[in-house]
Steps between C-alpha positions, in 0.01 A plus 500: 500500500508397865171314457644305205809411702286377788287294263810341347644427844171342605495285186854380564417420864193299397700309239769418754239387755338276239837343413565430867157343539553275197839388629358423843201323346724278287714412802191417704363284220827306492484444876134399475581242234746326731231426762300215349246495783413866455489460121259206529278690743499813288453340158297183540296522821280788375429304182413174680301626799198625301427139402473415871228764525287340229352220720392759757331704228280202417315570828435863401215595271708718269215578263284625785779739597548611140840330477666259260756230571751654260507851644491366857803276445676777309451740790626233742813441291587870488435531874732207570763673285475805725545284811766252387689651206525843664417504871659184641796498262578862585476439874768232455709721270494806728584295810775302328669810353476681834646216705781453246581874532437551128254785557731666751787499250276638228410796722866609503491557123305732271169318533231662713291294742201518266712380207634207703154383600360557152787322326472203736127476432518538119556130411215375722263769375598418142434130558161579651406716202620239251299230676188715482546536123566126450207396718268743323597363159466139619158556654382684190599199288404210730214635711361742243510804722539722198655845503462724807178699489648797689880509452507849654421327834721196443823696459463710821405181685814321384723797579346550844526130586868487404593817688299412812656153510851644464443769763355255751789261431747772604293568812479129589874462449563773758387273787614169347823372656603230251405368158357190666278704734376694198288196413315562828479880507354505147221252585246738664469729199499204262219315676290811558539608138424156357184461704373857518628692198320297233792278398413147616136586574310749280400808696147462363470164678570649845221619734423866445622619840823302476554612141469867599776451760723304263478779243738698722779239489821609323457300179119496482463813288774391258340156457160663454638723225664203328177300509292800398741569216429158352129484565408868461246458781618787721276806496652845482451553875652160587793555265580842651482353850732213409744737328507731802553211742772346282678836473479553877644154573775552241609825666483347849688181402778679311540766771499247785744267324739787432456670838541199730731282295786369714843525340707356784513118548274363772752286684 
C-alpha cells in the first residue's frame, strides 16, 4: 500500500517536472526566435560551413584514408551543429538570461536548478538534433552516403555530442561577463574542436601522434562515433573506447556545467 502510494507520488512529481520543463522550453524558444543573429548562427551556419570544408578536402587523399566525400562532409555538418546550434547559442542564452536576472527569478519558484538549466538548453539541443536529421537526409540524397552502417554507434554519438556541447556551454557561461564577450570565450573550444576533433579535418588525415592526443578532446569521441556510425569502420575495441570516452566527457561536462554555473550577474 505504502509502496503504491510512493510510486503514484513519484509519477505525479515526474509529470509536474515535465510540464515545467515544457513550459520553460517554449518560453526559451520564443526568446530565441526574437534574436535574429542567434537564429541565423544556430540554423544556417552549420549548414553552410561544411561547403567551406570541401576545397580543403581536395588536398586530402580520402580514398587512401578509407573515407568518402559524402560521409566526411556529413560528419563535418553534424560537428558544426554541435558547435554553433548548441554550444555557442547556449553560451549566449545562458549569459543573457543570467544578466537579465531571468534565471535568478526562476530560482525563486518551483523549478530546481537542474530543471532551469535543462529547460533553457532544450530548444538549442532540439535544433541541433533536427539539423543532424535534416543533414543526414540531404547527404543521403545528394552525396549518396546511404543509410548508416552502424546506427547503434550513431545515436550515442549524437546524444553525447549534444549533451557535451550543452554542458560545456553552461561552464563557459560561468566565466563570460556579457553576451558580446561570449563570442570570444567560446572561440578556444570551437577552434580546437574544428581542427582536432575530426570536424573540419578528418582525424585520419592527422599525423598519428597528433591524432592520438586529439582523441582526448571533448567532442572527438562523439564525432568519431558519428562517423563510425555512418561508415561502420570502427572495430569493436575502437567502438568501446570511443563510447567510454564519450560517456566520460558527458559526465564531466554536465557535472562541471551544473556545479560551477554562475547564477548571479557578473557586473
